[in-house]
N, C-alpha and C positions, 0 to 999 in steps of 0.2 A: 464981326467976330475978329478978335486979335489973337494971333498965336505968337508966343514968345519962345525963343530958344533958351534952353537952360544949359548950364555948364556941366550938369551931371546927367547925361542921357541914361535911360533905362536900358539895361542889357538883357537880352533873352537868357534864360538859364542855359548853362553849358552842360553837355552830356559828359559821359565818362571820358577820361583821358584816352587818346588814341595813341597806341605805341608807334614809335617811329619805325620806318622800314629799315631793314638791314642795308648796310652799304653795298653798292653794286661793285663788282670787281671788273675792272676794265679788260683783263686778259680773257675773261669768259664771255665777253660780248654783252655784259649787262644782265645776265641771267641771275635770278635770285633763287636760292634754294633754302627752304625753311626746314630745319631739323626738328623732328618730334622728340621731345624729351619726356620719357615716361615718368608719370607722377607716382610716388610711393604713397599708398593710402594705408593708414593704420586700421587694423580691425576694430570694431566697436568695443567700447568698455563693457565688460561683462559684469552682471550683478548676481549676487547670491541671495536666495530666498532663505530667510532664517526664521525658524519658529522659536518662540520664547516659552519658557516653563511657567506654569502657574499651579496653584494648589487645588484647583477646582475642576479643570477639564479632565475627563476620564482618559486614561492611557489608551484604551481601545478606540475612542473617538479619534485621537491623534493618529493612531496607526491607520485607521480607515481613510482619514483625510490625506495622509501621505501616499497611500496606495492610489486613491482616486485622482488626485491632482498632480502627482509627481511620477506616476506610472512606475512605482516601485513594487516589487513582490513583497509578500507578507514578511519574510525574514529581514529584508533590507529596511522596510518600513519600521519594523520592531527595533532594529538597531538604531535607527535615527531617533525614534521615540525615546529610547533609553539614554541616548546622548543628551537629548533635550532635558530629560528628567534629572540626570546626574550632573550635567554641566551648566544647566540653566538656559542653554540655547543649542540649536543644532541646525546645520545647513541641510536643506531639503533638495536643493538643486541650484545650478548656475545657468543663467540665461542672459539674453540681451535685455537691455533696460525695460523695453516695452513688455516683453513676455514675462519678465520677473514681476512687474507691476500688476499684470493681469493675474498671475498666480496668487499674489498677495490678496488681491480683491476677492478671488474665488474662495480662498481659505477663510478670510474674514467673514464673508457672506454666509458660508456654511456654518461657521462657529456661531454667528449671531442667530441664524435660523434655528440652531439646535439649543440655544440658550447658554452657550459656554463662553467664558471670557478669554479664550485662546487668542494670543497675539502673534502676528506674523509681520515681518518687515523685509524690505529689500535694501541691500547695501552693496557698494562696489566690491567686486571680488578682488582678492589680493594677488 
């Protein structure tokens, strides 16, 4: 068996870059002090759950759905339903993205099971 040296040796994969150590100060005897810098974390983007108007879903069904899935009392649910009816859409609540998506799924499932074409979407809150 003959082994030949190549001019292009295979290098093992390198890991993530290692930050260089801070310079040591001679007057302190070579001690190194690392300072923790607090990171500022933004709150998560909130999403609003919006119900869309249609000409077929009964208003009473919309009120019940708003009460059940958005924990609104009868009067608040009726006001949201009227906004949906008059403006074409209405905000039922503002949540984190995952919770808003779950609420949309719950509303759409309830509408489908009841045989109504009610539409509900989630969009970033302004």
